[in-house]
C-alpha positions in Angstrom: 0.0 0.0 0.0 2.9 2.3 0.8 4.2 1.8 -2.8 0.9 3.1 -4.2 0.8 6.1 -1.9 4.4 6.9 -2.7 3.7 6.6 -6.5 0.7 8.8 -6.1 2.9 11.5 -4.5 5.5 11.0 -7.3 2.9 11.5 -10.1 1.5 14.5 -8.3 5.0 16.0 -8.4 5.8 14.9 -12.0 2.5 16.1 -13.5 3.1 19.8 -12.8 3.4 21.9 -15.9 7.1 22.8 -15.1 8.2 19.2 -14.5 6.4 18.0 -17.6 8.2 20.6 -19.7 11.6 19.7 -18.3 10.9 16.0 -18.8 10.1 16.7 -22.5 13.2 18.9 -22.9 15.4 16.1 -21.4 13.8 13.4 -23.6 14.1 15.5 -26.7 17.7 16.5 -26.1 18.5 12.9 -25.3 17.0 11.7 -28.5 18.9 14.3 -30.6 22.2 13.5 -28.7 21.7 9.8 -29.3 21.1 10.3 -33.0 24.1 12.6 -33.5 27.2 10.3 -33.5 30.0 11.1 -31.1 28.0 13.3 -28.7 27.0 11.1 -25.8 24.8 11.9 -22.7 28.0 12.2 -20.6 29.3 15.2 -22.5 25.8 16.8 -22.7 25.0 16.4 -19.0 28.5 17.8 -18.2 27.8 20.8 -20.4 24.4 21.4 -19.0 25.3 20.9 -15.3 26.0 24.6 -14.7 22.6 25.5 -16.3 20.8 23.5 -13.5 21.9 26.0 -10.8 18.9 28.1 -11.6 16.4 25.2 -11.7 14.5 23.7 -8.8 16.2 20.4 -7.7 13.3 18.1 -8.9 13.1 19.8 -12.4 16.9 19.7 -12.8 17.2 15.9 -12.0 14.1 15.1 -14.1 15.7 16.9 -17.2 19.1 15.2 -16.7 17.5 11.8 -16.2 15.5 12.3 -19.4 18.7 13.1 -21.3 20.3 9.9 -20.1 17.6 7.4 -20.9 16.6 9.4 -24.0 20.1 8.9 -25.4 19.6 5.1 -25.2 16.6 5.5 -27.6 18.3 7.8 -30.0 21.6 5.9 -30.1 20.0 3.0 -31.9 18.9 5.3 -34.8 22.4 5.9 -36.3 23.5 2.4 -35.3 20.8 0.9 -37.5 20.9 3.4 -40.4 24.5 4.2 -40.9 26.4 1.6 -38.7 27.4 4.4 -36.2 26.6 3.6 -32.5 25.4 7.0 -31.2 25.9 5.7 -27.7 28.3 3.1 -26.2 25.4 0.7 -25.3 24.2 0.8 -29.0 27.4 -0.9 -30.3 25.7 -4.4 -30.3 22.7 -2.9 -32.2 24.9 -2.2 -35.2 25.6 -6.0 -35.7 22.0 -6.9 -36.8 20.3 -3.5 -37.0 22.6 -2.3 -39.8 22.1 -5.5 -41.7 18.3 -5.1 -41.5 18.7 -1.6 -43.0 20.8 -3.1 -45.8 18.0 -5.6 -46.4 15.5 -2.8 -46.7 14.1 -3.4 -43.2 15.3 -0.3 -41.5 11.6 0.6 -40.5 11.0 -2.6 -38.6 14.5 -2.4 -37.0 13.8 1.1 -35.7 10.3 0.2 -34.5 11.7 -2.9 -32.7 14.3 -0.7 -31.0 11.7 1.9 -30.0 9.0 -0.5 -28.7 11.5 -2.8 -26.9 13.0 0.3 -25.3 9.6 1.6 -24.1 8.6 -1.8 -22.6 12.0 -2.3 -20.9 12.1 1.3 -19.7 8.6 0.9 -18.0 9.6 -2.4 -16.4 13.0 -1.0 -15.3 11.2 1.9 -13.6 8.7 -0.5 -11.9 11.6 -2.5 -10.5 13.3 0.8 -9.4 10.1 1.7 -7.5 9.2 -1.7 -6.0 12.6 -3.3 -5.3 15.0 -0.4 -4.7 15.7 -1.4 -1.1 16.1 -5.2 -1.4 18.0 -5.0 -4.7 20.5 -2.6 -3.0 21.3 -5.5 -0.6 22.5 -7.5 -3.6 24.8 -4.7 -4.7 26.1 -4.6 -1.0 27.4 -8.2 -1.4 29.7 -7.2 -4.4 33.2 -6.4 -3.4 36.3 -5.8 -5.7 36.8 -9.5 -6.1 33.2 -10.1 -7.2 33.3 -7.2 -9.7 36.6 -8.5 -11.2 35.0 -12.0 -11.6 31.9 -10.5 -13.1 34.0 -8.7 -15.7 35.9 -11.9 -16.6 32.5 -13.5 -17.2 31.5 -10.5 -19.4 34.7 -10.9 -21.5 34.2 -14.6 -22.0 30.6 -13.8 -22.9 32.0 -11.4 -25.6 34.1 -14.3 -27.1 30.8 -16.3 -27.4 29.1 -13.2 -28.9 31.6 -12.5 -31.6 30.9 -13.9 -35.1 33.7 -15.6 -36.9 36.6 -17.5 -35.4 37.2 -17.7 -31.6 40.9 -16.8 -32.2 39.9 -13.5 -33.8 37.5 -12.8 -31.0 40.1 -13.4 -28.3 42.6 -11.2 -30.3 40.0 -8.4 -30.5 39.4 -8.6 -26.7 43.2 -8.6 -25.9 43.7 -5.6 -28.2 40.8 -3.8 -26.4 42.3 -4.5 -23.0 45.8 -3.2 -24.2 44.2 0.0 -25.6 42.4 0.5 -22.3 45.8 0.5 -20.6 47.0 3.6 -22.4 47.1 6.7 -20.2 48.1 7.5 -16.6 48.3 4.8 -14.0 45.8 5.6 -11.2 48.0 4.3 -8.4 51.4 5.6 -9.3 50.5 8.6 -11.5 53.0 7.4 -14.2 52.0 7.7 -17.9 51.8 4.3 -19.6 52.2 3.5 -23.3 51.6 7.2 -24.1 54.8 7.3 -26.3 55.6 10.7 -24.9 52.5 12.2 -26.6 50.9 14.5 -24.0 47.4 14.0 -25.4 47.6 10.2 -24.7 48.3 10.7 -21.0 44.5 10.9 -20.3 44.0 7.6 -22.4 42.2 7.1 -25.6 38.5 8.2 -25.7 35.8 5.5 -26.2 34.1 7.9 -28.7 37.4 8.1 -30.8 37.6 4.3 -31.1 33.9 3.7 -31.7 33.5 6.5 -34.4 36.8 5.4 -36.1 36.3 1.6 -36.2 32.6 1.6 -36.9 32.0 4.9 -38.8 35.1 5.8 -40.7 36.1 2.2 -41.2 32.7 1.5 -43.0 33.0 4.7 -45.1 36.6 3.8 -46.2 35.3 0.3 -47.1 32.5 1.8 -49.2 34.6 4.3 -51.0 37.0 1.5 -51.8 34.3 -0.1 -53.9 32.9 0.7 -57.4 29.8 3.0 -57.2 27.6 0.1 -58.4 28.8 -2.1 -55.4 28.4 0.6 -52.7 26.1 0.1 -49.7 23.2 2.1 -51.2 20.3 0.1 -49.8 17.6 2.6 -49.7 15.7 2.0 -52.8 14.1 -1.2 -51.5 13.0 0.0 -48.0 9.7 -1.8 -47.4 7.3 -1.3 -44.5 7.9 0.9 -41.5 6.4 -1.4 -38.8 7.4 -5.0 -37.9 5.2 -7.8 -39.3 3.2 -10.3 -37.1 6.1 -12.8 -37.5 8.5 -10.1 -36.3 6.4 -9.4 -33.2 6.1 -13.1 -32.4 10.0 -13.3 -32.4 10.6 -10.0 -30.7 8.4 -10.4 -27.7 10.4 -13.3 -26.0 13.7 -11.5 -26.9 12.4 -8.2 -25.3 11.4 -10.1 -22.2 14.8 -11.8 -21.9 16.6 -8.5 -22.6 14.5 -6.6 -20.1 15.2 -9.2 -17.3 19.0 -9.2 -17.9 19.2 -5.4 -18.2 17.2 -4.9 -15.0 19.6 -7.1 -13.1 22.9 -5.9 -14.6 22.0 -2.2 -14.4 22.2 -2.3 -10.7 25.8 -3.3 -10.7 28.6 -0.7 -11.1 30.7 -0.8 -14.2 28.6 0.3 -17.2 25.5 -1.8 -16.5 23.7 -0.7 -19.7 26.7 -1.6 -21.9 27.2 -4.9 -20.3 23.5 -5.7 -20.3 23.3 -5.1 -24.1 26.3 -7.4 -24.8 24.9 -10.1 -22.4 21.4 -9.9 -24.0 22.8 -10.3 -27.5 24.9 -13.3 -26.3 21.8 -14.9 -24.7 19.8 -14.5 -28.0 22.6 -16.2 -29.9 22.4 -19.1 -27.5 18.6 -19.4 -28.2 17.9 -21.8 -31.1 16.9 -20.3 -34.4 13.5 -21.1 -35.8 13.2 -22.6 -39.3 13.4 -19.8 -41.9 14.7 -17.3 -39.3 17.6 -15.0 -40.5 20.9 -15.9 -38.8 22.4 -13.5 -36.3 24.8 -11.0 -37.9 22.7 -11.1 -41.1 19.7 -9.0 -39.9 17.8 -10.9 -37.2 15.2 -8.7 -35.5 15.9 -10.4 -32.1 19.5 -9.0 -32.4 18.0 -5.5 -32.3 15.1 -5.9 -29.8 17.0 -7.8 -27.1 20.1 -5.5 -26.6 17.9 -2.3 -27.0 15.6 -3.6 -24.3 18.5 -4.5 -22.1 20.3 -1.2 -22.3 17.1 0.8 -21.5 16.2 -1.5 -18.5 19.8 -1.2 -17.4 19.8 2.6 -17.7 16.6 2.8 -15.4 17.8 0.4 -12.8 21.2 2.1 -12.6 19.4 4.8 -10.6 18.9 2.2 -7.7 22.5 2.3 -6.3 22.5 6.1 -6.9 19.3 6.9 -5.1 19.5 4.3 -2.3 23.2 4.1 -1.6 24.6 7.3 -3.1 27.0 5.1 -5.2 27.1 6.1 -8.9 27.3 2.9 -11.0 28.6 4.7 -14.1 30.0 8.0 -15.2 26.6 9.5 -16.0 25.3 8.7 -12.6 28.5 10.3 -11.1 27.3 13.5 -12.8 23.9 13.1 -11.3 25.5 13.0 -7.9 27.2 16.3 -8.9 23.8 17.7 -9.8 22.3 16.6 -6.4 25.2 18.1 -4.4 24.8 21.4 -6.4 21.3 21.5 -4.9 22.4 20.6 -1.4 20.9 17.1 -1.6 23.1 14.3 0.0 22.7 11.2 -2.2 22.1 8.0 -0.3 19.5 6.1 1.6 18.2 9.3 3.4 16.9 10.7 0.0 13.9 8.4 0.2 12.9 9.5 3.7 14.2 13.2 3.8 13.2 14.2 0.3 10.4 11.8 -0.8 9.0 14.4 -3.4 12.4 14.3 -5.2 12.8 10.5 -5.0 9.3 9.5 -6.1 8.8 12.5 -8.5 11.9 11.4 -10.4 10.7 7.8 -10.6 7.2 8.9 -11.8 8.8 11.2 -14.4 10.6 8.1 -15.9 7.3 6.6 -16.8 6.1 9.8 -18.4 9.5 10.2 -20.1 9.3 6.7 -21.6 5.9 7.5 -23.0 7.1 10.8 -24.4 10.0 9.0 -26.1 7.8 6.5 -27.9 5.5 9.4 -29.1 8.6 11.3 -30.2 10.4 8.4 -31.8 7.8 6.2 -33.7 6.4 9.0 -35.9 10.0 10.0 -36.7 10.9 6.6 -38.2 9.7 7.7 -41.7 11.9 10.8 -41.4 15.0 8.8 -40.3 14.4 6.5 -43.3 14.4 9.5 -45.6 18.0 10.0 -44.5 18.9 6.9 -46.4 17.6 8.3 -49.7 20.3 11.0 -49.6 23.0 10.1 -52.3 26.0 8.5 -50.8 28.4 11.2 -52.2 26.5 13.7 -50.0 25.8 11.3 -47.1 29.4 10.3 -46.3 30.9 13.8 -46.0 28.1 14.6 -43.6 28.8 11.6 -41.5 32.5 12.4 -41.5 31.7 16.1 -40.5 29.3 15.1 -37.7 31.8 12.6 -36.3 34.6 15.1 -36.4 32.4 17.8 -34.6 31.2 15.2 -32.0 34.8 14.0 -31.3 36.2 17.5 -31.2 33.4 18.8 -28.9 34.2 16.3 -26.1 37.8 17.5 -25.4 38.1 20.5 -27.8 41.2 18.8 -29.1 42.2 18.4 -32.8 44.4 15.4 -31.8 41.3 13.3 -31.3 40.2 13.9 -34.9 43.5 12.5 -36.2 43.0 9.5 -33.8 39.6 8.8 -35.3 41.2 8.8 -38.8 43.8 6.3 -37.6 41.2 4.1 -36.0 39.1 4.4 -39.2 42.0 2.8 -41.2 42.2 0.1 -38.5 38.5 -0.4 -38.8 38.9 -0.9 -42.5 41.6 -3.4 -41.9 39.2 -5.3 -39.5 36.5 -5.3 -42.3 39.1 -6.8 -44.8 40.2 -9.4 -42.3 36.5 -10.3 -41.5 36.9 -9.6 -37.7 34.0 -8.4 -35.5 35.1 -5.2 -33.7 32.4 -5.3 -30.9 34.5 -7.4 -28.5 37.4 -4.9 -28.8 35.1 -2.2 -27.5 33.9 -4.3 -24.6 37.5 -5.2 -23.7 38.4 -1.4 -23.9 35.5 -0.5 -21.6 36.1 -3.3 -19.1 39.9 -3.3 -19.1 40.6 -0.2 -16.9 37.8 -1.2 -14.5 39.1 -4.8 -14.2 42.6 -3.6 -13.4 41.2 -1.2 -10.7 39.1 -4.0 -9.1 42.0 -6.5 -9.4 44.4 -4.1 -7.6 41.8 -3.2 -5.0 41.0 -6.9 -4.2 44.7 -7.8 -3.9 45.3 -4.7 -1.7 42.5 -5.7 0.6 43.6 -9.3 0.8 47.3 -8.3 1.2 48.4 -9.9 -2.1 46.5 -13.2 -1.6 45.2 -14.4 -5.0 42.9 -17.0 -3.3 40.5 -14.2 -2.5 38.9 -14.7 -5.9 38.0 -18.4 -5.1 37.4 -18.2 -1.3 34.6 -15.6 -1.6 31.5 -17.6 -2.6 29.9 -15.1 -5.0 33.2 -14.4 -6.8 34.0 -18.2 -7.0 30.6 -18.9 -8.6 31.0 -16.2 -11.2 34.5 -17.5 -12.1 33.0 -21.1 -12.2 30.3 -19.8 -14.6 33.0 -18.2 -16.8 35.1 -21.4 -16.9 31.9 -23.5 -17.7 31.0 -21.1 -20.5 34.5 -21.3 -21.9 34.5 -25.2 -21.7 31.1 -25.4 -23.4 32.2 -23.1 -26.3 35.5 -25.0 -26.8 33.7 -28.4 -26.9 34.3 -29.8 -30.4 30.6 -30.4 -31.1 29.6 -26.9 -29.9 32.5 -25.3 -31.7 31.6 -26.9 -35.1 28.0 -25.8 -34.7 29.0 -22.3 -33.8 31.2 -22.1 -36.9 28.3 -23.2 -39.0 26.1 -20.5 -37.5 28.6 -17.8 -38.2 29.6 -18.7 -41.8 30.8 -15.5 -43.3 29.5 -14.3 -46.7 
């Protein structure tokens, strides 16, 4: 009964004209930011943080939250249409979403992403409202050893996820881990692998690698072909909404993605990103129906599941922030900044000392998710029109937007040169037939794995057995080993290679 009373209080706060307006501004900005490659919610919230000084605390947080989960919606648009992940959690969407667009099914892919995101967002918000307190207890049980083991499991999951040979997938992950080590060592303050280049002391930006490998790499590949062979797949776009068959396949994938995303969003370390990868891995493990398109060739489940997972993850990542005061990712760290600007101490006391803020923010997420569907579904036709632009005009625009997005994050021309270098590397990956998604997961998880490994060993005074003596850590490592053994079994390996036969 308390839950209904609290939600009634929250909707009373969220339904004021001022808060509805700021929810809409946040959702709209988030969608635009997601669509524009290279400009993520992190950079935007950082830029808008000073502007929230003048706003009431509830309105400020509602707007910033709208930007965050709105970007999860918008990020799928460019991932599907032009193979550019607008947001880090949309990387997996490019694998099947872009192939659907190539096959003239960009409309159903965008609709699947939008509808899956809406359902997952609503469920994620419901979980946030109902289970915030008990789910926080689960997060309490995770120490550095458990996080390290969880990330090992995530990386082995990425090996399973990658199409093509296992050797190439492992090589991509190792390369990602090595790239993640470039920069200043947190403990000693010494620059590592920076080759005396001052710009590399802060490390390589995620946006730089994602834009280069996915965006510029694809453009170089297309420009290397004769005009008649180029990826101009717009003439045969058919239908803007998924068919009955699509819906039948989408629904279980959306449910699985939502469940995974809701769980992984609570855990620190890029929950939405990890959730998207895990959801895609799970779908690949699910048997294909007769006549169903293989994964990596334009399977609608490969769009619906990760998009549902990253949206559910983005909603439940508010749980540790609002109940513990612990930001699970960089965007949530900025939300902590926004709360402290307004003299609100993030943590368990927010729920009791400031219930209008806590429940008003939760209620605004339901309203925001509805706004996003109303905003996004009618725009599908407009986004499709983008594909009818001749490629000779489209590719300079993509290059320009990427360059602007990359430059705006650090105001540094060096990053633009780095994108060009990674573009060439991305082109080489295309020629070698390797899947770059595991590289990005390795790059994201690498620095966090190192930090948790060091912290665990520091707390255990250098005793490596801490990873197997703690039950939760041991069970996660056991799951990782089991997954690796299953994948390396000759019968599974041969079936996996059959499933991922390259064109």
